[in-house]
C-alpha positions as CSV (number, residue, x, y, z in Angstrom):
1,M,0.0,0.0,0.0
2,A,3.0,2.3,0.7
3,P,1.0,5.2,2.4
4,S,2.8,8.5,2.2
5,I,2.8,11.7,4.4
6,G,-0.4,13.6,3.6
7,D,-2.6,10.5,3.0
8,K,-5.5,10.0,5.3
9,V,-5.6,6.4,6.4
10,Y,-8.8,4.8,7.6
11,D,-10.0,1.5,9.3
12,G,-13.7,1.3,9.9
13,A,-13.3,-2.0,11.9
14,V,-10.3,-0.8,13.8
15,G,-10.2,-3.5,16.5
16,S,-6.8,-3.2,18.2
17,A,-5.6,-0.7,15.5
18,G,-2.9,-3.0,14.2
19,F,-3.1,-1.8,10.7
20,L,-3.0,1.9,11.7
21,C,0.0,1.3,14.0
22,E,1.9,-0.5,11.2
23,A,1.0,2.3,8.8
24,F,2.4,4.8,11.3
25,E,5.6,2.9,11.7
26,F,6.0,2.7,7.9
27,M,5.3,6.4,7.3
28,K,7.5,7.5,10.2
29,E,10.5,5.7,8.6
30,S,9.6,6.6,4.9
31,K,11.5,9.9,4.9
32,R,13.3,12.4,7.0
33,L,10.3,14.1,8.7
34,T,9.9,17.8,9.1
35,T,8.1,19.4,12.0
36,K,5.0,19.8,9.7
37,D,5.2,16.1,8.7
38,V,5.3,15.0,12.4
39,E,2.2,17.2,13.1
40,T,0.4,15.8,10.1
41,L,1.2,12.2,11.2
42,Q,0.1,12.9,14.8
43,K,-3.2,14.8,14.1
44,G,-4.4,14.4,10.5
45,T,-3.5,10.9,9.2
46,F,-5.0,8.0,11.1
47,Y,-8.7,7.5,11.6
48,G,-10.9,4.6,12.7
49,K,-14.2,3.4,14.1
50,E,-14.9,0.6,16.5
51,K,-18.2,-0.8,17.8
52,K,-17.0,-2.9,20.8
53,S,-16.0,-1.1,24.0
54,L,-13.1,-3.2,24.9
55,A,-11.6,-3.3,21.4
56,Y,-12.0,0.5,21.3
57,I,-10.0,1.0,24.5
58,I,-7.3,-1.5,23.4
59,G,-7.1,0.2,19.9
60,I,-6.6,3.7,21.5
61,M,-4.0,2.3,24.0
62,N,-2.1,0.5,21.2
63,M,-1.9,3.7,19.1
64,I,-0.7,5.7,22.1
65,L,1.9,3.1,22.9
66,H,3.2,3.3,19.3
67,G,3.6,7.0,19.6
68,I,0.3,8.4,18.1
69,E,-0.6,10.8,20.9
70,A,-4.1,11.8,19.9
71,P,-5.8,8.8,18.1
72,N,-8.8,9.8,15.9
73,I,-10.8,6.7,16.8
74,V,-14.6,6.9,17.3
75,H,-16.6,4.5,19.4
76,T,-19.5,3.8,17.1
77,N,-21.1,1.2,14.9
78,T,-19.7,1.9,11.4
79,L,-22.5,0.0,9.7
80,A,-25.2,2.2,11.4
81,E,-24.1,5.0,9.0
82,N,-26.2,5.3,5.8
83,L,-23.9,5.2,2.8
84,A,-26.0,7.9,1.2
85,D,-24.9,10.3,3.9
86,I,-21.2,10.0,3.1
87,Q,-19.9,13.2,1.5
88,E,-16.6,14.2,-0.1
89,K,-15.3,15.6,3.2
90,D,-15.8,12.2,4.9
91,R,-13.6,10.3,2.4
92,Y,-10.1,8.9,2.8
93,D,-7.1,8.2,0.7
94,I,-6.3,4.8,2.0
95,V,-8.4,2.0,3.6
96,L,-6.6,-0.8,5.6
97,A,-9.0,-3.2,7.2
98,N,-9.8,-6.7,8.3
99,P,-13.6,-6.4,8.9
100,P,-15.3,-9.1,11.0
101,F,-17.1,-11.8,9.0
102,G,-19.6,-14.4,9.8
103,G,-21.8,-11.9,11.7
104,K,-25.5,-11.4,11.1
105,E,-26.7,-7.8,10.8
106,R,-30.2,-6.7,11.5
107,A,-32.7,-5.7,8.8
108,E,-32.6,-2.0,9.9
109,V,-28.8,-2.0,9.5
110,Q,-29.0,-3.6,6.1
111,Q,-31.3,-0.7,5.0
112,N,-28.2,1.6,5.0
113,F,-26.7,-0.3,2.0
114,P,-27.7,-0.6,-1.6
115,I,-26.8,-4.4,-1.6
116,K,-28.8,-6.0,1.2
117,T,-27.1,-8.8,3.1
118,G,-26.7,-9.9,6.7
119,E,-23.0,-10.7,6.2
120,T,-21.1,-8.1,8.2
121,A,-18.0,-8.2,6.0
122,F,-20.0,-7.6,2.8
123,L,-21.6,-4.5,4.4
124,F,-18.2,-3.3,5.4
125,L,-16.8,-3.8,1.9
126,Q,-19.6,-1.6,0.5
127,H,-18.8,1.0,3.2
128,F,-15.1,1.0,2.2
129,I,-15.8,1.4,-1.5
130,K,-18.1,4.4,-0.8
131,I,-15.8,6.1,1.7
132,L,-12.7,6.0,-0.5
133,K,-11.8,9.2,-2.4
134,A,-11.5,9.0,-6.2
135,G,-8.1,7.5,-6.8
136,G,-8.1,6.2,-3.2
137,R,-6.5,2.8,-2.5
138,A,-7.6,-0.1,-0.3
139,G,-6.2,-3.3,1.2
140,V,-9.0,-5.3,2.7
141,V,-8.9,-8.8,4.3
142,I,-12.0,-10.9,3.6
143,K,-13.0,-14.6,3.7
144,N,-11.9,-16.3,0.5
145,T,-15.5,-17.6,-0.1
146,F,-16.3,-14.0,-1.1
147,L,-14.7,-14.7,-4.5
148,S,-17.1,-17.6,-5.3
149,N,-20.3,-17.4,-3.3
150,T,-23.3,-17.7,-5.5
151,D,-25.9,-15.8,-3.5
152,N,-27.3,-12.6,-5.1
153,A,-25.6,-10.3,-2.6
154,S,-22.1,-11.8,-3.3
155,V,-22.6,-11.7,-7.1
156,S,-23.8,-8.1,-6.9
157,L,-21.0,-7.0,-4.6
158,R,-18.3,-8.5,-6.9
159,K,-19.9,-6.7,-9.9
160,L,-19.9,-3.4,-7.9
161,L,-16.2,-3.9,-7.0
162,L,-15.2,-4.7,-10.6
163,D,-17.3,-1.8,-12.1
164,S,-16.4,0.9,-9.7
165,C,-12.8,0.0,-8.7
166,N,-9.7,-1.4,-10.2
167,L,-9.2,-4.7,-8.3
168,H,-5.6,-5.1,-9.4
169,T,-4.4,-7.7,-6.9
170,V,-5.8,-10.6,-5.0
171,L,-3.5,-12.2,-2.4
172,D,-4.7,-15.7,-1.5
173,L,-3.5,-16.7,2.0
174,P,-3.2,-20.0,3.8
175,G,-5.8,-20.9,6.4
176,G,-5.1,-19.4,9.9
177,T,-3.3,-16.3,8.6
178,F,-5.9,-13.8,10.0
179,T,-8.3,-16.1,11.8
180,G,-8.3,-19.2,13.8
181,A,-9.4,-22.7,12.9
182,G,-7.8,-22.7,9.5
183,V,-10.3,-20.3,7.9
184,K,-8.9,-19.1,4.6
185,T,-8.8,-15.4,3.7
186,V,-7.7,-13.2,0.8
187,V,-6.5,-9.7,0.6
188,L,-8.2,-7.5,-2.0
189,F,-6.1,-4.6,-3.2
190,F,-8.1,-2.1,-5.2
191,E,-8.2,1.5,-6.4
192,K,-11.4,3.5,-6.7
193,G,-12.4,5.4,-9.8
194,A,-11.8,3.1,-12.8
195,P,-13.2,-0.3,-13.6
196,T,-11.1,-3.4,-13.4
197,R,-9.4,-4.6,-16.5
198,K,-7.0,-7.3,-15.3
199,I,-6.6,-9.0,-11.9
200,W,-3.2,-10.4,-10.7
201,F,-3.5,-13.3,-8.3
202,Y,-0.9,-14.6,-6.0
203,Q,-1.3,-17.8,-4.0
204,L,0.8,-18.0,-0.9
205,N,1.9,-21.6,-0.4
206,L,3.8,-22.4,2.8
207,D,5.2,-25.6,4.1
208,R,3.9,-25.0,7.7
209,N,0.7,-24.3,9.4
210,L,0.0,-20.8,10.6
211,G,-1.4,-19.7,14.0
212,K,-0.9,-17.3,16.9
213,T,2.3,-19.1,17.9
214,N,3.5,-19.4,14.3
215,P,2.3,-16.3,12.4
216,L,3.0,-15.0,8.9
217,N,6.3,-13.1,8.7
218,E,7.9,-10.7,6.2
219,N,10.1,-13.5,4.7
220,D,7.0,-15.4,3.8
221,L,5.8,-12.5,1.7
222,A,9.1,-11.6,0.0
223,D,8.3,-13.3,-3.3
224,F,4.8,-11.7,-3.4
225,V,6.2,-8.2,-2.7
226,A,8.8,-8.6,-5.4
227,L,6.5,-10.0,-8.0
228,Q,3.6,-7.6,-7.4
229,K,5.7,-4.7,-8.7
230,T,5.5,-6.0,-12.2
231,K,2.5,-8.4,-11.8
232,A,4.6,-11.2,-13.3
233,D,3.5,-14.7,-13.8
234,S,5.2,-17.5,-11.7
235,P,4.3,-20.9,-10.3
236,N,2.3,-19.1,-7.6
237,S,1.0,-16.1,-9.6
238,W,-1.2,-15.5,-12.7
239,S,-3.4,-12.9,-14.3
240,V,-7.1,-13.0,-15.3
241,D,-8.6,-10.6,-17.8
242,V,-12.0,-9.3,-16.7
243,T,-13.4,-10.1,-20.2
244,A,-12.9,-13.7,-19.3
245,V,-15.0,-13.4,-16.1
246,D,-18.5,-14.9,-16.4
247,T,-20.9,-12.0,-16.1
248,A,-23.7,-14.3,-14.8
249,T,-21.8,-15.2,-11.6
250,Y,-18.7,-12.8,-11.5
251,D,-16.9,-15.8,-10.0
252,L,-13.3,-14.7,-9.1
253,S,-12.1,-18.0,-7.5
254,A,-8.4,-18.1,-7.0
255,K,-7.7,-21.2,-9.1
256,N,-4.0,-21.4,-9.9
257,P,-3.7,-22.6,-13.5
258,N,0.0,-23.4,-12.9
259,K,-0.9,-26.1,-10.4
260,K,-3.0,-29.3,-10.3
261,E,-6.2,-28.6,-8.5
262,E,-6.4,-30.3,-5.1
263,V,-9.6,-31.1,-3.4
264,A,-9.8,-28.9,-0.4
265,L,-11.5,-30.5,2.6
266,R,-13.2,-28.0,4.9
267,Q,-12.7,-28.0,8.6
268,P,-15.6,-29.5,10.7
269,N,-16.1,-26.2,12.6
270,E,-16.3,-24.3,9.3
271,I,-19.1,-26.7,8.2
272,I,-20.9,-26.3,11.5
273,A,-20.6,-22.5,11.4
274,E,-22.1,-22.5,7.9
275,M,-25.0,-24.8,9.0
276,K,-25.8,-22.5,11.9
277,A,-25.7,-19.4,9.6
278,L,-28.1,-21.2,7.2
279,D,-30.4,-22.2,10.0
280,A,-30.5,-18.7,11.4
281,E,-31.2,-17.3,7.9
282,S,-34.0,-19.9,7.4
283,A,-35.5,-19.0,10.8
284,E,-35.5,-15.3,9.8
285,I,-37.2,-16.0,6.5
286,L,-39.8,-18.2,8.2
287,S,-40.4,-15.5,10.8
288,T,-40.9,-12.9,8.1
289,L,-43.3,-15.1,6.2
290,L,-45.4,-15.8,9.4
291,K,-45.7,-12.1,10.0
292,I,-46.9,-11.5,6.4
293,L,-49.4,-14.4,6.7
């Protein structure tokens, strides 16, 4: 993402503020800072919102401990904000976020978004697209099933992303990188203002399992960082022209053409979580039908 002095950096699901703190460390070391640069970094660069009280406190504390003396973090539910109310003055240059996924948002919250869905992460993605300035850039972590889900909301959201932004890079990560229990995630890198023409995929393959005691490190990403500068093909990377994407499904599955397709077995807790989500969705539909009847 390489944020620079003067960029406004935003995380609408700030949590412990890890992305903002890392962006601060990067920008602090990016050049010899003037007094004005320091003031800009301290007061007019980092912004965030957090719904949960404990995470809000931890996020502020983390930023202060990293040297950001006056964190611009607001204790609020980001998704309660109607997208239609976002104006130019509210927009940011860079979005860095790992929104929560698997949540179920109420109908009144869904009314704030043009694409109605109960999936928290999908509502956040709509928010991030809307709140970026023209030419603004984003790096967003999301569950990898976003690329291939066949429900109407997922298809519509992928179409929105491709039409309104240049989704130039998708980083496909091993299970356990950002979440527990082996759940797989991807990082979407996109720029707002021009439609997508070509997407460069990189599939990170490691010979070890990731977790809290064995996290991803910079060496793991060295090949990705080097290749993404030229978007070159390799055993782990390839490009997809948008004209080849099926406009009926907008399926963007990260299928590496350079490797034999392996059958991926889902973890039991993943299957159980999906069953619970489907049960809850069915119950909600049934409840709505009963009210109508």
